C-alpha positions, -999 to +999 in steps of 0.1 A: +216+044-615+230+073-636+210+101-653+217+111-689+203+138-712+180+128-742+208+129-768+234+109-747+244+073-754+241+042-733+267+015-738+248-018-738+261-051-724+269-079-750+246-105-734+213-106-753+192-117-722+205-087-702+178-062-693+179-025-698+158-003-674+148+030-687+134+055-661+122+088-676+123+116-651+115+153-654+129+182-636+112+216-638+145+235-631+169+245-659+199+244-635+211+229-613+192+196-614+191+179-581+183+141-581+164+123-608+134+146-608+097+134-610+094+099-623+071+099-654+076+065-670+096+033-666+104+006-692+122-027-690+135-043-723+161-069-731+192-062-751+181-089-775+148-070-782+167-039-790+192-056-813+165-074-832+154-041-847+189-035-861+196+002-864+160+012-871+144+036-847+122+017-821+092+035-807+079+025-772+044+039-765+031+042-730-005+037-720-016+048-686-028+020-663-060+023-643-058+050-617-026+064-631-022+101-638-017+108-675+017+124-680+029+143-711+055+117-717+036+092-739+064+076-759+102+069-761+121+067-793+153+045-791+179+040-818+205+012-815+239+018-831+262-012-835+298-004-831+330-017-815+338+000-782+369-008-762+368-015-725+382+019-715+356+038-736+328+017-722+340+023-686+341+060-693+306+060-707+291+042-678+309+061-651+287+081-627+301+116-619+316+117-585+298+139-559+306+146-523+288+126-496+267+156-485+254+163-520+247+126-525+227+124-494+208+156-503+201+142-537+188+109-522+166+127-497+151+148-526+145+117-546+127+101-516+105+132-514+097+132-551+089+095-550+064+100-520+048+129-538+044+109-569+027+081-549+004+107-532-007+121-566-016+086-577-032+071-546-042+103-526-028+087-494-022+114-468+008+095-454+026+098-487+021+136-487+033+138-451+064+118-459+072+140-489+069+171-468+091+155-441+118+146-467+117+180-484+119+198-450+150+177-442+165+187-476+160+224-467+176+218-434+206+200-449+212+225-477+231+257-468+214+289-481+244+298-503+243+263-520+234+263-557+206+238-550+190+258-522+163+273-545+155+238-557+149+223-523+130+253-512+108+251-543+101+213-537+090+220-502+068+250-513+050+227-539+044+200-514+031+224-488+008+240-514-006+205-523-011+200-486-032+231-484-052+222-514-059+187-500-077+201-470-072+167-453-086+164-417-053+146-409-033+179-413-033+214-398-035+237-428-017+271-428-017+288-462+010+312-451+035+284-451+036+278-489+032+315-496+063+323-475+083+295-492+073+306-527+083+342-519+117+329-507+122+310-539+112+341-560+137+362-541+164+337-553+149+335-588+141+371-597+126+382-630+150+373-658+162+341-641+157+310-662+137+293-635+115+324-627+086+314-649+085+279-635+085+292-599+053+312-607+037+277-609 
């Protein structure tokens, strides 16, 4: 799975029955972005359904299911453009940027933590919260302090630990100094004037 910006293009397969899977994720950092962010919405649609609308804009509206947290992402606007693309151009458009194995593992661990945290927010299962803290802690341990993504992994852990304190679950020992210390560490790395400073203030 590759991640693209809103204004990027996706080269569709020619087969009408082929399915296209849209996963909308949000990251609260300007840069760098680590992993696919928090999953907001998912959509499956066939190539045929997209082509049947020609080049007219197609609006998909999302309705929250029972028990689902309402997100700010309520719709997705898709426009299909029909044009001939040679095989070299298509291969280039679909190519996922290469990353080293350590960064790839760090990204996967971060996505695991975000997935578990999303499950906790939906179902309030303490085991999901514990798993997200475990994965984010591993990400912090894996990421060198001078790495560009270190503020991101530290922030993720700080947020999970803060939610842990707010949950006041009898299954956990609560120490409010833990998230406070982590947030202070992130603010040291994102001082006033940094693009991500406002988001770090929660």
